C-alpha positions in Angstrom: -1.8 48.4 42.0 -1.5 51.5 43.9 0.6 54.8 43.1 3.6 52.9 45.0 3.8 49.6 43.0 7.0 49.6 41.3 8.4 46.7 39.9 10.4 45.7 36.6 7.9 46.2 33.7 8.9 43.6 31.4 6.6 40.9 32.2 2.7 41.9 32.9 2.3 39.4 35.6 5.0 39.9 37.7 4.2 39.8 41.4 1.1 38.0 40.8 0.9 34.6 42.8 1.9 31.8 40.7 -1.4 29.5 39.8 -1.4 26.3 41.5 -2.1 24.3 38.6 1.4 25.7 37.1 3.8 23.6 36.3 7.1 23.7 38.4 9.3 26.8 37.2 12.5 25.6 36.5 15.5 26.7 39.0 16.6 29.6 37.0 13.2 30.9 36.2 12.0 30.4 40.0 15.1 32.6 41.1 13.9 35.4 38.5 10.6 35.2 39.8 11.6 35.3 43.6 14.0 38.2 42.6 11.4 40.0 40.9 8.7 39.5 43.2 10.8 41.2 46.2 11.4 44.1 43.8 7.5 44.7 43.9 8.2 45.6 47.6 10.6 48.5 46.5 7.7 51.2 46.1 8.0 54.8 45.6 9.2 57.4 48.2 7.1 60.0 48.9 9.8 62.5 47.9 12.3 62.5 45.4 16.1 62.1 46.1 17.1 64.5 43.3 14.9 67.3 42.4 14.1 67.9 38.8 11.7 70.6 37.6 9.3 69.1 35.0 7.2 72.4 34.3 7.1 73.7 30.9 8.8 76.7 32.0 12.2 75.0 33.1 12.1 72.9 29.9 12.1 76.3 27.6 14.9 77.3 30.1 16.9 74.2 29.6 16.3 74.3 25.8 17.7 78.0 25.9 20.8 77.2 27.7 21.7 74.4 25.6 20.5 76.1 22.3 22.6 79.2 23.2 25.8 77.5 24.5 29.3 78.1 23.4 32.4 76.4 24.8 34.7 79.0 26.7 37.3 78.4 24.4 38.6 80.5 21.8 40.0 77.7 19.5 36.9 75.5 19.7 33.3 76.8 18.4 31.7 73.4 19.6 31.7 70.7 22.5 32.7 67.4 21.1 30.9 64.9 23.4 31.7 61.1 22.4 29.1 58.3 23.5 30.5 55.1 24.6 28.9 52.0 25.7 28.1 48.3 24.8 25.8 47.5 22.0 22.0 48.3 22.2 22.8 50.5 25.2 20.9 53.6 23.3 23.4 55.8 22.2 22.3 56.5 18.7 18.8 56.6 20.2 20.0 59.4 22.6 21.6 61.3 19.8 18.1 61.1 17.9 16.2 61.9 21.0 18.1 65.0 21.8 17.5 66.0 18.1 13.9 65.5 18.4 13.5 67.6 21.4 14.6 70.7 19.3 12.8 70.0 16.1 9.4 69.3 17.8 9.1 65.6 16.8 10.6 62.3 16.9 13.0 61.8 14.5 15.6 59.3 13.8 18.5 61.2 12.8 21.1 58.9 14.0 20.1 55.5 12.5 19.3 52.7 15.4 19.6 49.1 14.8 17.7 45.9 16.5 20.3 43.2 16.0 22.8 42.0 18.6 25.6 43.5 16.7 26.6 47.0 16.6 24.8 49.0 14.1 27.0 52.0 14.2 30.4 51.0 12.7 31.6 54.3 11.6 32.6 57.4 13.6 29.8 60.2 12.8 29.3 63.4 14.4 26.0 65.1 15.1 25.7 69.2 15.5 22.5 69.3 17.7 20.5 72.0 15.8 18.8 74.5 18.0 15.7 76.8 17.3 16.9 79.8 15.8 15.1 82.4 13.4 15.5 79.7 10.4 14.4 76.9 12.8 17.8 74.8 12.5 20.5 77.1 13.6 23.2 74.9 15.4 24.0 74.7 18.6 27.6 74.6 20.2 26.8 70.8 20.8 28.1 68.1 19.0 27.3 64.4 19.8 29.7 61.7 18.0 28.8 58.5 17.8 30.6 55.1 17.2 30.6 51.4 17.4 29.7 49.7 20.6 32.0 48.6 22.9 32.9 44.6 23.5 34.2 42.4 25.9 37.8 42.2 24.6 39.8 43.7 21.9 38.9 41.6 19.2 35.0 42.4 19.6 33.7 46.0 19.2 35.3 49.1 19.8 38.9 48.7 21.2 40.4 50.7 23.8 43.1 51.8 21.1 40.4 53.1 18.9 38.4 54.4 21.3 41.2 56.5 22.7 42.3 57.8 19.0 38.7 59.3 18.8 39.3 61.1 22.1 42.5 62.4 20.9 41.2 63.6 17.8 43.2 61.5 15.5 40.1 59.3 13.9 38.6 61.2 10.8 34.8 61.6 10.2 33.4 58.7 8.5 36.0 56.2 9.6 35.1 52.4 9.6 36.3 50.9 12.7 37.7 47.2 12.8 39.6 45.6 15.3 42.0 43.9 12.6 42.9 47.7 11.4 43.2 49.9 14.4 43.2 53.6 13.7 46.9 54.5 12.8 49.2 57.0 11.3 48.6 55.5 8.1 45.0 55.2 8.2 43.1 57.6 5.5 42.5 60.8 6.8 44.2 60.3 10.1 44.7 63.8 11.8 48.4 63.8 13.0 48.3 67.2 15.2 44.5 67.4 16.4 43.5 71.1 17.4 41.2 71.6 20.4 38.3 71.6 18.4 39.0 68.0 16.6 39.9 66.5 20.4 36.5 65.0 22.6 35.9 67.5 25.4 33.8 65.0 27.6 32.8 61.2 27.4 29.2 60.2 28.2 29.1 56.4 29.1 25.7 55.0 28.4 24.6 52.1 29.7 21.0 50.1 29.7 19.6 50.0 33.2 17.6 46.6 32.2 20.8 44.8 31.8 23.1 45.9 34.6 23.1 42.7 36.4 23.7 41.0 33.1 27.0 42.5 32.2 29.9 40.5 32.8 33.5 40.9 34.5 34.6 41.4 31.2 32.6 44.7 30.5 33.4 45.7 33.9 36.8 45.8 33.4 36.8 47.6 29.9 34.8 50.4 31.6 37.5 50.6 34.1 40.3 50.4 31.6 38.7 53.5 29.4 38.1 55.3 32.5 41.6 55.1 33.7 43.1 55.9 30.2 40.7 58.2 29.7 41.3 60.1 32.6 44.9 60.2 32.1 43.9 62.6 28.9 42.2 65.0 31.3 38.7 64.1 30.0 35.7 64.2 32.2 33.4 61.4 32.2 29.7 61.0 32.9 27.2 58.3 32.3 23.8 57.9 30.9 21.4 55.3 32.5 18.8 54.4 29.5 15.8 52.6 29.5 14.8 53.4 32.8 11.1 53.4 32.2 11.4 49.5 31.9 12.7 49.3 35.5 10.2 50.7 37.4 6.4 50.3 36.6 5.9 53.7 38.4 8.2 55.4 36.3 7.0 53.8 33.0 3.3 55.3 33.9 4.7 58.8 34.9 8.4 59.5 34.4 8.3 62.6 36.7 8.5 59.8 39.2 12.1 58.9 38.3 13.7 60.2 41.1 11.0 58.7 43.4 11.7 55.2 42.3 13.6 53.0 45.3 14.4 50.7 42.7 16.0 53.0 40.1 18.0 54.4 42.6 19.3 51.0 43.5 19.9 50.2 39.9 21.9 53.7 39.4 24.1 52.4 42.6 25.1 49.0 40.7 25.6 51.3 37.8 28.1 53.3 39.5 29.8 49.7 40.7 29.8 48.7 37.0 31.6 51.9 35.7 33.4 52.6 38.8 32.3 56.3 39.5 30.3 58.2 41.8 26.5 58.3 41.5 26.9 61.9 40.9 28.1 61.4 37.5 24.9 59.4 36.4 21.9 60.6 35.3 18.9 58.4 34.0 17.0 59.4 30.7 14.3 58.0 28.1 14.9 58.0 24.6 12.4 58.1 22.0 11.4 54.7 20.7 8.1 53.9 20.3 6.6 57.3 20.6 5.3 59.3 17.6 5.4 62.6 19.1 7.3 64.3 22.0 6.7 64.8 25.3 7.6 67.4 27.6 8.8 65.6 30.5 10.6 63.1 28.6 12.3 65.8 26.8 13.1 67.7 30.4 14.7 64.8 31.5 17.2 64.7 28.0 17.8 68.4 28.6 18.8 67.9 32.2 21.3 65.0 30.8 22.9 67.3 28.1 23.2 70.1 30.6 24.9 67.8 32.9 27.3 67.0 30.2 28.0 70.6 29.1 28.8 71.4 32.7 32.1 68.8 32.4 32.6 69.9 29.3 33.6 73.4 30.8 35.4 71.9 33.3 37.6 70.2 30.6 38.2 73.6 29.3 38.9 75.3 32.8 41.6 72.1 33.2 43.3 72.3 30.1 44.5 76.1 29.6 46.3 75.2 26.8 42.7 74.4 24.8 42.3 78.2 24.9 45.4 79.1 22.8 44.3 79.8 19.2 45.8 77.4 16.7 
């Protein structure tokens, strides 16, 4: 296959003709095969539909921007960003991957599970460490990890508890349970959250390989969350993970991420699922099987963080009361 062959990377034989001596495919399998065969024809565009500079110089510029970032707010020394998404979407992996960029080696700072249930059960916050003179100087970015979203009020993180985190009421280390929602009686409950305890931006995390498999219930969950979060004046973006598993061209070279027609179509479907414009959505590849960091993967992750911080700045601009020293 040439440079423009682009298809779902999961099976190695996608796009190959079905052998004449093969047994007939089951209807569902045949439908998948036909769908995947069509994806072979998507190809790679001659020029990217978004421009990203994958040079080492730009990577260093992005790292400096994030390492030196400070919120434009007198009462909040850190930007708190909440990651929300279904189980297995890659929230914890994103946190570990961003940490890996700055540490210069692949690490699993936020523990990641592999089962179908949410591995993260508690509210955990992670301050990203920059590269200061001591090598571990904290940046002004805090990523908040929580339980994965479910499709109902009794599965996964509930709407009520998600909003409690965003409002700043939920204490660090709180273990989520649909049967015991966050209330004023909760141990450690923050009754009057300050600006530094509130969430300043929400990043939805969705798996590019599962966009088509999400039910209407999950789409409804996303839309309800977005409406309530918007009412709080908090901006939202989205991270599209596992993009290297969607397109073979991207799997072989992550710098082709914005040349993939298939990935662009996947982002359009993600926009429909989330109910937001594509301009809010950025693709990322988390570190998973890699043992060493890669400059191009780093750049895509850093671009995503910069994208998030731009909306953090909008939060402080749109909320003048956050500038009041408490």
